N, C-alpha and C positions, 0 to 999 in steps of 0.2 A: 801363234799365229797360222801355222800351217793347218791346227786341227780346226779352227774357225771357219775357214771357207767351205771344206766339206760339209762341215754341219750345217752352214747356210744353205749352201746348194741341196742338201737331201730335204730340209725344211721347206724350201720352195717347191720341190718335186711332189711332196706330201700333200702341200696346200692346193697344188694345181690338180691333183689326182682328185683330191676329196671335191675341189671346184667343179670339175668335170662331170663327175658322180652327181652333184647338186644340180647343175644344169641339165642333165639327162632326166633327173627325177621332177624337177619343177616345170620344164618343157612339157612332158607328158601329161601335166595337169590342164593345159590349155591347147596342146597341139591338134587335137582332134575337132575342136570346135569347127572350123571350117570345111572338116572331111564329112560331118555327119550327115549331109545329104548323100553323097555317094553311098557312104555305109548302110544308110537306111534303104536305099534301092537292093543293094545286094541282100540285105536282110528280110526283105519284104515288109517293113514297117515305115512309120513316118519318123522323120528326123527329130521330131520333138520326144518321141519314146527313147531316143539313144541318148538324151540327156541325163539319163539314170547311169551312164557309163561314166560320165565325168564326176557326177555326185560320189557314186560308188568309191570312186579312187580318192576322192578329197576327204570323205568320211572315214575310210579306213587309214587315211594318214592322221586323221584328228586322234582316232582311238588308240592306235599302237605307237605313236610318238612317246607318250610317258614310260612304256615298257622299255624304250632303248636304252635308258640310262643304265636300268637294273642289270639287263642282258651284257652291255659292254663290260661293266665292273665283275660280273659273275663269270662270264665266259671268255674274255679278253677281247678288245676292239676288232682286233686284226680277223679273228674268227668270225665275229658277228659282222664286220663290215662285208667280208667275202660272202658269207651266207646271205646277206641282204642283196648283194651285187648278183648272186645266183638266182635268187628267186625273181628280182626284177627282171634278168635278162630271159630266164626260162618262159616267165610268164608273158613278156612281150613277144617272143617268137608265137607262143600259142596263142596270143592276141590277133595275131597276123592271119592265123589260119581259123578262126572261129567262124562257125556256121550259122549261128543264131545268136538273138538278143541276150538269151539266158547264158550261154556259154561265155559271151563277151564280157558281160557284167560280172560273171564269176571269176572271170580270168583278171579283169581289172581291180577286183577286191585283192585278189593274189598278188599283184602288181603294186597296191597301194601298201601291202604289207612289207614288202621288200624295200619300197620308197620310205617309209616311216621308220625303218630301222636305219637305213643309210645315212639320211641327211645328220640326225643328232649325235650319232656314234662318230661319223668324219669329223663334225665340228669339235667334239669332245677331244678326239684323239689330237686334233692340231692345237688346241686349247692347251693342253696338258705338255705337248713338246715343242712349244713355242715360247722362247724367252720373252720377258715383258717387253723389252725395246723393240722386238720385231713383231709384236701382237698387232700393231695397226696394219702393218703390210698383210700378214696372214688373214686378217678379218676382212680387207679391203678385198682380197682373192675371193673369199668364201661368199661376201655378199652380194658379188656381181650377178651372179646367176639368178638370184632372186628378184634383181631389179631388170635383167635382161630377157629372161625366159617368157615372161606374161607377156611382153611386146613382140618378141619374135615368133612365139608359138603360133598364132592364128594366121600370120602371113605364110609362114613355112609351111604349116599344114596344108593351106590351100594351094601353094606352090607344088607341094609333093602329089598332093591330090590329084592336080590338073596334068601334070607332065609324066607321072607314073600311076600310082593307085593308092589308095588310102594303106594299104597292107604295108607298103615302105615306111609308114610313119613308125611302125612298131619294129620292123626287119633291121632298120638302121641302128636299133639299140642293140643287137645281138653282136656285131664285132667290137663295138665300143665296151659293151659289157665284159665280153671276154678278155681285152686288153686291159681293161680296169682290174678284174680279179689277178691277172698275171703281176701287175704293177703293185697291186695291195701287199702280196707277199714279199715283194722286193722292198716296199718303202714303209710300210707300217712297222712300228716298233713291237716286238713280240714281248707282251707282258702276260703274265699267268694271271688267270682269274681267281676271284675269292670264293673259294669253294663252300666257305661257311656263310656266305652271303643269303639271308633268306628271302623269300619271294613274299612280297606284301599282296596277297590275294585280294583281300578285302578292299585296299587302297587301289588296286588297278581296276576292279569292278567298278568301284565309286568313280574314278577318274574316267572311265571310259563312258560310263553313263553321262557323266558331265558333259564331256566332250561331244558325245553323239547328240545330246539334246540339245546343248547351245548351238553347235555347229548346223543342225537341221534345221532348228527353229529359225536361226539366222537366215539360213539358205531359203528357207519358206517365205521368209518377208520379201524376199527380192521376186518373187514370181508374179507374174502379171494379175493371177487373181489370188488374193491372199484368204487363206482359210483360217480366220482369227481364232477359232477354237483349237485348231490342230496347233497352230504356233503357239499359242498361250500355255498349252500343255506341254509340249517339247521345251520351250523356255523355261517353265516352271520346274520340269524333271531335271533338266540341266541345272538349274540354279541351285536346288534342293541338294543335288549330288554334289555338287561343288561345295558347298556349306558343309555337308556331311564329312566330304573328303578332307577339308581343310582341318575341320574337327578331328579327324582320324589321325592326320599327320602330326598334329601337336602331341600325342601320345603314343604313337607308335615308336618303337625303338629303330626301325628300320623303313621309313614310309616310301613309297613309291614315287610320289612327289613330296619333297620338303619345301618350306617356305622359309627355311631358316636364313636362305640367301639375301631375303628382304630386309633383314637386319643390317645389310651393308649399304650405306647411303646412295653411292654411286648406282649399285644394281636396282635398288628400289626406284630410283629416278627413271632409269632407263626402261623399267618395265610399266611406270606409269606414263608420265609425259611422251616418253618414247615408244611406247605401245601406240598411243593416238597418231603418231608421226607415220609409224608402220601402217596404220589402218588408211591414212589419207594417201600415203604412196600406193597402197594396194588399190584405191579407189580409181587411181588416173588411168590405168589401163583399159580399165571398163568404161569411163566416162568418155574419154577422148575420143576413141573410134566411132562411138554413138553419136555424139555431138557433129562429128564432122560429115557423117553418111545421113543420119536421119534429121539432125537438126539443120544442117547447111546443103544437103542434097549431093555431096560429093560422091563420086563412084568409089567401090571399095579398094580400087587399085591406086588412085590418087590419095584417099585417107590413110592407104597403108603406107605409102611413101613418105606422108608428112609426119606420121607417128615415129617412122625410123630416126626422126631427129631427136626424140627423147633418148632412143637408144645411144644415138652419137654423143650425147652430153653426159649420159652414164659413163661410156667408154673414156671421153676425154678427160673426165674429173678423175679418175682411177690414180693416174701416176702423181696427181697433184695433192692427193688426200695426205698421205703421210707427212710431205713437208709442212703443209698448212696446218695440222694438228701440232707437229712439234714445234713451229713457229709461236703458234698463238694458245695453245692448249685447248683442251676440250670444251670449257666453258666458254670461251670466246667465240670458238668456231661455231658451237650449237647454238649460241644466241643470236649471233650475227646471220649465220646460214639459215638458221629456223625462221626468221624475218623474211628473208630473200624467199624461202620455200613457200611460205603463206602468200608472199606477193606475186610469185609465179603463178599460183592457181586463182588469184583474182585476175590476172592479166588473162588467163585462158577465158575467163568470164566475159572478157572484153573483145573477144574475137567476133569476126561475122564472116557471112559468106563472100563480102567484098574485099576483106583484108588482104593485103599483097602478100603472095606467097613467101618471099623472102621473109617478111616481117613474122608470118606464123612460124616458118622454119626458126627463125631466131628465138622466139619465146619459148618455144617447145625445146629447143637445145639448151637454152639457159636454164628452164625448169629441170631438165633432166640432170644439169651439172649440181643444182642444190640439192635436189632429193638423193642423189648418189652419195654426196658427201654426208648429209643428214643420216641417212640409213647406216652407212659404213662407222661413222662416228658413235652413233648410238649403240650400234652393234659392239664395238671395240670397249667403249665405256663400261658396258655391262659388266663385261668379266675382268676389268682392269684391276680391281681391289678384292676380288674372290680369293680366299686361299686354296691351296690346290685341293686339301680333304673336302671342299664343299663345291668342287668344279662340276662334278657329275650331276649334282642336284641342281646346281644353277643352271646348268645345259639343259636339263630336263624341261624345267619351269621355263626358260627362255624359249625353247623349241614350241612348247606347248602354246604359249602366248603367241608365236608368230604365226602359229597355223591358225589360232582364233583371228588374228589381225587379218589374215589373206580374206577368211570368209566375211570379217566384218566390212572390209573395204569394198567389196562388190555389193554387199547388202545395203550399206549406208550410201553408195553411189546411187542405188536404184531408188532408194527412199528419198534422197536428194532431189530426184529427176520427179518423182511423184508429189514432193512438196513443192518443187518449181512449178508444176502445173497448177496447184492450186492457188499459189501466190499470182500468178500469171493470170489465172481467170479472176481473182479478185479484183485485180489492178487493172483488168482488161489490157493486158499487154501481148494477147495471144498472137497477133500481127508480127510480133518481133522474130526473127528466125532464129531456131533454137533457144529460146527463153528459158525453156524448163531445164535445159542442160547448162545454161549460164548460171541460173540460181542454184543449181546443184553444186557447180564449182565453188558459188560463195559459201554454201553450207558447208563444204568439205574445208575450205580455207578458214573457217569459223572453228573448225575442230582442230585445225594446226594449231590456231592461236591459243586454245587451251593447252594442248601439249607444249606450247612454247613458253606459256607461263611457268609450267612446271620447271622447265630446265633452268629458269632464273635460280631455283634454289639450289644449285650445285655450288660447291665450295670453289673458290678461285683456283685451288690447285687440285681441282679433281681428276684423278687418274692419272697424277703426276709420274706415276712408276712406270706408267708406259709411255706417255707423250715425252717425259722429259723436260716440259716447258715450265718455266717459274712465272709466267704470263697470266693474267688474269683479267676479268672485265671490272 
């Protein structure tokens, strides 16, 4: 009994450390969005020209995430996580002192390398050191930054830019990074690397090209003016490389990304319907502020305050996640809560400029509750039945799919708006305030329904080793 408490306390501290690193990495993907005009003035370019700084960061994450699993196994998670923090912190400091766009973009790429190694390695360490009964709580801690950072990033970046300067967006990472490095050596378990583990060069190149092509192509789809030839070539290159990578992984003795974990039913469904849920969750931080500002004419400050209700819902659900899953089991929670998630998106489509503020806040808060529960439950279910020897491969595949889902969320949100514009034109509904955004929410809700149908294929006792529940639907 005396040994259990310290172990539990150590696990909680490790999960919190990794979550803090996740938050720093996720936040840096969106926090500069509202700082672009001030940065552009300092660099003597247009704000649009600096979008490449955000794109370069996200693309680097996509390319180097698959490498993280091999690096952690080969050199030890503590060494790689520390190195990732060091790269991320040093490049953040350098970003603050960049003199021109070229320097800034190069440094953002370096920063992306650190972030790409940080997130999967941290998650893998928590997964490997967490007993099954504590996995729900640990995953809930790790998934929270992915939900919160995209919502807090733009308003936080605007606040820092307005009351200090854009340089402080990067400078605040320095003390956090240094503290995290010290805590890593105290909290991370010291495990020796596998010196005989071969590097799958062909697999890495194919995976990198696949991720680069798919993420770039999907990102190009969300641009105001779509270059269809470029988009088609990028998606074709990414798709072909993905097929070649999958074929390579079947015959390679030590593939960079292995599909072996997909033989586990819970992991396969979490990667199927679960990925659709993660895509729709990623679309909300993109669609909601646009609908409130562009569609309804709200000022940025008012829109930002309303969107914080989603953050409040995410935060409020966190303490209830573990008890609910333990009480009802994964299948019951995911089926019922999945329906509520879809309903919350449809209710967003029902909002109007004259909807009472209290009702908007309530609907956004309830949507935050349901999406937080769904995100955490799916992320936990994915690893509930994975045997320890496959954990690294499963984590790499999961992290890669998660990065794609983030890009797809924004892309499909933008496509939903364009589709809404066409439908509004055909139906002569252009006079309805925010109609294209309303229809985009309906489109995203339809995708949620497809993912919800896939969740029904779960066994009644799915993830029982983690939830401990014997109940089913």
